[in-house]
C-alpha positions as CSV (number, residue, x, y, z in Angstrom):
1,I,0.0,0.0,0.0
2,V,2.7,2.4,1.0
3,R,6.1,2.4,-0.8
4,R,7.8,5.4,0.8
5,N,10.9,5.2,2.9
6,A,10.5,6.6,6.4
7,D,13.8,7.6,7.9
8,D,12.4,9.2,11.1
9,D,9.4,9.1,13.3
10,G,7.8,12.1,11.7
11,E,8.0,10.7,8.3
12,Q,6.6,7.4,9.6
13,L,3.6,9.3,11.1
14,N,3.2,11.2,7.8
15,I,2.9,7.9,5.9
16,I,0.4,6.6,8.5
17,F,-1.7,9.8,8.5
18,D,-1.7,9.9,4.7
19,L,-3.5,6.6,4.7
20,L,-5.6,6.7,7.9
21,G,-6.0,10.5,8.3
22,T,-4.8,12.6,11.1
23,P,-6.3,11.6,14.4
24,T,-8.6,14.0,16.2
25,A,-7.9,15.2,19.8
26,S,-10.4,12.7,21.1
27,E,-8.7,9.9,19.3
28,T,-5.4,10.7,21.0
29,K,-6.6,11.4,24.5
30,H,-5.2,8.1,25.7
31,L,-1.6,9.3,24.8
32,D,0.6,11.4,27.1
33,S,0.4,15.1,26.6
34,I,3.8,15.3,24.8
35,L,2.6,12.9,22.1
36,Q,-0.7,14.6,21.8
37,H,1.1,17.9,21.2
38,Y,3.5,16.3,18.7
39,I,0.6,14.8,16.7
40,S,-1.3,18.1,16.8
41,L,1.6,19.7,14.8
42,F,0.8,17.6,11.7
43,V,-1.3,19.0,9.0
44,E,-4.9,17.8,9.3
45,R,-5.8,15.4,6.5
46,P,-8.6,13.0,5.8
47,S,-8.3,9.2,5.4
48,T,-7.4,7.9,2.0
49,L,-7.9,4.3,3.0
50,E,-11.1,3.9,1.0
51,T,-9.5,5.3,-2.1
52,V,-6.4,3.2,-1.8
53,L,-8.2,0.0,-1.0
54,K,-11.3,0.5,-3.1
55,V,-10.6,-2.6,-5.3
56,C,-10.6,-4.7,-2.2
57,G,-14.2,-4.2,-1.4
58,D,-16.2,-2.6,1.5
59,N,-15.9,-5.6,3.9
60,F,-12.1,-5.6,3.6
61,I,-11.9,-1.8,4.1
62,S,-14.2,-2.1,7.2
63,L,-12.0,-4.9,8.6
64,I,-8.8,-2.9,8.1
65,K,-10.3,0.3,9.6
66,S,-11.4,-1.6,12.7
67,A,-7.9,-3.1,13.1
68,L,-6.1,0.2,12.7
69,A,-8.3,2.5,14.8
70,F,-6.2,5.0,16.7
71,E,-8.1,4.6,20.0
72,P,-7.3,1.2,21.5
73,A,-10.9,1.0,23.0
74,K,-12.3,1.3,19.4
75,R,-9.9,-1.2,17.9
76,S,-11.3,-4.6,17.1
77,S,-10.2,-7.6,19.2
78,I,-9.0,-10.7,17.4
79,E,-12.3,-12.3,18.2
80,E,-14.2,-9.4,16.6
81,M,-12.0,-9.5,13.6
82,I,-12.4,-13.2,13.0
83,A,-16.2,-12.7,13.3
84,H,-16.1,-9.9,10.7
85,P,-18.2,-10.4,7.6
86,Y,-15.0,-10.3,5.5
87,F,-14.3,-13.9,6.6
88,D,-17.8,-15.3,6.1
89,D,-16.8,-17.2,3.0
90,V,-13.8,-18.8,4.7
91,R,-15.7,-19.7,7.8
92,H,-18.4,-21.5,5.8
93,V,-16.2,-23.6,3.6
94,R,-16.5,-27.2,4.4
95,Q,-13.7,-29.5,3.7
96,P,-14.7,-32.7,1.8
97,V,-14.3,-35.9,3.8
98,P,-12.1,-38.4,2.0
99,S,-14.1,-41.4,0.7
100,D,-11.8,-43.8,2.5
101,G,-12.6,-42.2,5.9
102,S,-9.1,-41.0,6.5
103,Q,-8.4,-37.4,7.7
């Protein structure tokens, strides 16, 4: 998705914010005040995730957004991710039983 080199923390955050958008003050309230201030210095930008991943479909985009939420309390747990509709087709695939009864 992202093919830029990030030589420092600021550039890494720029890459993340280019894709996910700049977090709001409420999304960073769990961070210490120094980090909150540092993030507030970045230019505000919207998420481009939907545009970048549009060929992957809405369910995939929803899954990725829930996994990458800035606020830990809003981030999906592994159980919630496994239950996500994106995996419906995989969950419902039944493996054929060999005719000789072996596994």
